C-alpha positions as CSV (number, residue, x, y, z in Angstrom):
1,I,-0.2,0.0,0.2
2,W,2.6,2.1,0.9
3,T,4.6,1.8,-2.5
4,R,1.3,2.2,-4.4
5,I,0.7,5.7,-2.4
6,L,4.6,6.9,-3.2
7,V,4.4,6.2,-6.9
8,L,1.7,9.1,-7.1
9,H,4.4,11.4,-5.8
10,F,7.6,9.8,-7.1
11,G,6.4,9.0,-10.6
12,S,8.2,5.7,-10.8
13,A,7.4,2.2,-9.3
14,V,11.4,1.4,-8.9
15,Y,12.2,4.4,-6.8
16,A,9.2,4.3,-4.7
17,F,9.5,0.8,-4.0
18,S,13.1,1.3,-3.3
19,L,13.0,4.2,-0.9
20,M,9.9,2.3,0.8
21,L,12.1,-0.6,1.2
22,T,15.1,1.2,2.7
23,L,13.0,3.0,5.3
24,F,11.4,-0.3,6.1
25,L,14.3,-2.3,6.6
26,V,16.1,0.5,8.9
27,G,13.0,0.7,10.7
28,L,12.6,-2.9,11.1
29,A,16.2,-3.2,12.4
30,G,16.0,-0.2,14.5
31,G,12.9,-1.5,15.9
32,A,14.2,-5.0,16.5
33,A,17.5,-3.6,18.3
34,W,15.6,-1.4,20.6
35,G,13.2,-4.2,21.5
36,A,15.9,-6.7,22.2
37,R,17.5,-4.4,24.7
38,R,14.2,-3.3,26.1
39,V,12.6,-6.8,26.5
40,A,15.6,-7.7,29.0
41,R,14.2,-5.2,31.5
42,L,10.5,-6.1,31.0
43,Q,8.3,-7.9,33.5
44,D,5.6,-8.1,31.3
45,P,6.4,-8.3,27.5
46,A,2.8,-9.3,26.6
47,A,1.9,-5.5,27.7
48,D,4.3,-4.0,25.7
49,L,3.7,-6.2,22.7
50,C,-0.2,-4.8,23.2
51,R,0.9,-1.2,23.7
52,V,3.2,-1.5,20.3
53,A,0.5,-2.9,18.2
54,A,-2.0,-0.4,19.5
55,G,0.7,2.3,18.8
56,L,0.7,1.0,15.3
57,A,-3.0,1.0,14.8
58,A,-3.0,4.6,16.3
59,W,-0.1,5.6,13.9
60,T,-2.4,4.8,10.8
61,G,-4.4,7.9,11.2
62,V,-1.6,10.1,11.6
63,Q,0.0,8.3,8.4
64,I,-3.3,9.0,6.4
65,F,-3.0,12.7,7.3
66,L,0.8,12.7,6.5
67,F,0.2,11.2,3.0
68,M,-2.5,13.6,2.4
69,H,0.0,16.5,2.9
70,F,2.7,14.7,1.2
71,N,3.2,17.3,-1.4
72,E,3.6,19.6,1.3
73,L,6.5,17.9,3.2
74,L,8.3,17.5,-0.1
75,G,7.9,21.1,-0.7
76,L,9.3,21.7,2.8
77,F,12.5,19.7,2.5
78,A,12.9,20.8,-1.2
79,A,12.9,24.4,0.2
80,M,15.5,23.5,2.9
81,I,17.7,21.4,0.8
82,R,17.4,23.2,-2.6
83,P,18.1,20.1,-4.8
84,S,19.9,20.0,-7.8
85,G,19.9,17.1,-10.1
86,H,18.5,13.4,-9.6
87,S,20.3,12.7,-6.3
88,G,19.0,16.0,-4.6
89,A,15.5,15.2,-5.8
90,S,15.7,11.7,-4.4
91,L,17.0,12.9,-1.0
92,V,14.0,15.4,-0.9
93,L,11.6,12.2,-1.8
94,F,13.7,10.1,1.0
95,L,13.6,12.7,3.7
96,A,9.9,13.4,3.3
97,A,9.0,9.6,3.7
98,I,10.7,9.3,6.9
99,P,8.1,11.0,9.3
100,V,5.5,8.9,7.2
101,L,7.3,5.2,7.2
102,L,10.0,5.1,9.9
103,L,7.9,5.1,13.2
104,P,5.3,2.5,12.0
105,T,8.4,0.0,10.6
106,F,10.2,0.7,14.0
107,L,7.1,-0.3,15.9
108,M,6.8,-3.4,13.8
109,G,10.3,-4.1,14.2
110,A,10.0,-4.2,18.2
111,M,6.9,-6.5,18.0
112,F,9.3,-9.4,17.2
113,P,11.3,-9.4,20.4
114,F,8.4,-8.5,22.4
115,G,6.5,-11.6,20.7
116,V,9.5,-14.1,21.5
117,A,9.6,-12.7,25.1
118,A,6.0,-13.1,25.5
119,L,5.9,-16.5,24.1
120,A,8.6,-17.6,26.2
121,Q,7.1,-16.2,29.3
122,R,4.1,-17.9,28.6
123,A,5.5,-21.1,27.5
124,G,7.8,-21.5,30.8
125,K,11.0,-22.2,31.5
126,N,10.9,-25.9,30.1
127,S,10.4,-24.7,26.6
128,S,13.3,-24.2,24.1
129,L,13.7,-20.6,23.0
130,S,15.2,-21.3,19.8
131,A,11.9,-23.6,18.8
132,L,9.6,-20.8,20.2
133,T,11.6,-18.2,17.9
134,G,11.6,-20.2,15.0
135,R,7.8,-20.9,15.1
136,L,7.1,-17.2,15.6
137,Y,9.6,-16.1,12.6
138,A,7.6,-18.8,10.6
139,V,4.3,-17.4,11.6
140,N,5.5,-14.1,10.7
141,T,6.9,-14.8,7.3
142,V,3.5,-16.5,6.4
143,G,1.4,-13.3,7.7
144,T,4.1,-11.1,5.7
145,V,3.4,-13.0,2.4
146,L,-0.4,-13.1,3.0
147,G,-0.5,-9.6,3.8
148,A,1.2,-8.6,0.8
149,A,-0.6,-10.4,-1.2
150,A,-3.9,-9.3,0.2
151,A,-3.0,-5.6,-0.1
152,G,-1.8,-6.2,-3.8
153,F,-4.7,-8.4,-4.9
154,L,-7.5,-7.5,-3.0
155,L,-7.2,-4.4,-1.0
156,I,-5.8,-1.6,-3.4
157,P,-8.1,-2.9,-6.4
158,L,-11.2,-3.4,-4.5
159,I,-11.2,-0.3,-2.0
160,G,-8.3,1.7,-2.8
161,A,-4.7,2.6,-1.1
162,Q,-6.2,5.2,1.5
163,R,-9.0,2.6,2.6
164,G,-6.5,-0.1,2.6
165,L,-4.5,1.7,5.0
166,I,-7.5,2.1,7.1
167,V,-8.2,-1.8,7.0
168,A,-4.5,-2.2,7.9
169,G,-4.8,-0.2,11.0
170,M,-7.9,-2.1,12.1
171,V,-6.2,-5.2,11.7
172,D,-3.5,-3.7,14.2
173,A,-5.9,-2.8,16.4
174,C,-7.3,-6.0,16.4
175,A,-3.8,-7.7,16.9
176,A,-3.6,-5.2,19.9
177,F,-6.8,-6.1,21.4
178,L,-6.1,-10.1,21.0
179,F,-2.6,-9.4,22.7
180,W,-4.3,-7.6,25.5
181,M,-7.0,-10.5,25.9
182,V,-4.3,-13.0,26.1
183,Q,-2.2,-11.2,28.5
184,T,-5.1,-10.0,30.8
185,R,-6.0,-13.8,30.8
186,Q,-2.4,-15.2,32.1
187,P,-1.2,-14.8,35.4
188,A,0.9,-11.7,36.0
189,P,4.5,-12.6,36.2
190,G,5.7,-13.7,39.6
191,S,2.3,-14.5,41.0
192,V,1.3,-17.5,42.6
193,H,-1.3,-19.7,40.8
């Protein structure tokens, strides 16, 4: 969905995809690194997983607003940089996309270590962390493939990119709710049961 929206501003699917992928990977790596450091200090990683999913859902509204004003972001960065040539124009596009894409991808990256820690805590000390991580990674990969296919072949053609973003935000909100439900049904860490 992001690539489809960025193509409208960039005029080239190659540049839009490259820019989106760069920010996506930087955000994922940064979020995963932050989450991995934070998870060591957490008493209840499932609660943070819920908060991150809720933050991702909430950011959808901000993201739609930013996409609606993306031309103004481009103008702002163009006035600051005064680009010349293709590389300068690409830099302006990259900088304008940072406020739109970096935070949600950062949150997506943070979800993985929180998810691993929540699964490990829920499974107990007798479970293999590597097996739990492998299962979560497999489910994450399948979800990524299905999500990309659904966005490209169903959401965008049937309801458009903006409504597709809203649906994605609703999926994030449902995930946050499910994480919250699971988290509230399990005993608090350190409690006697």
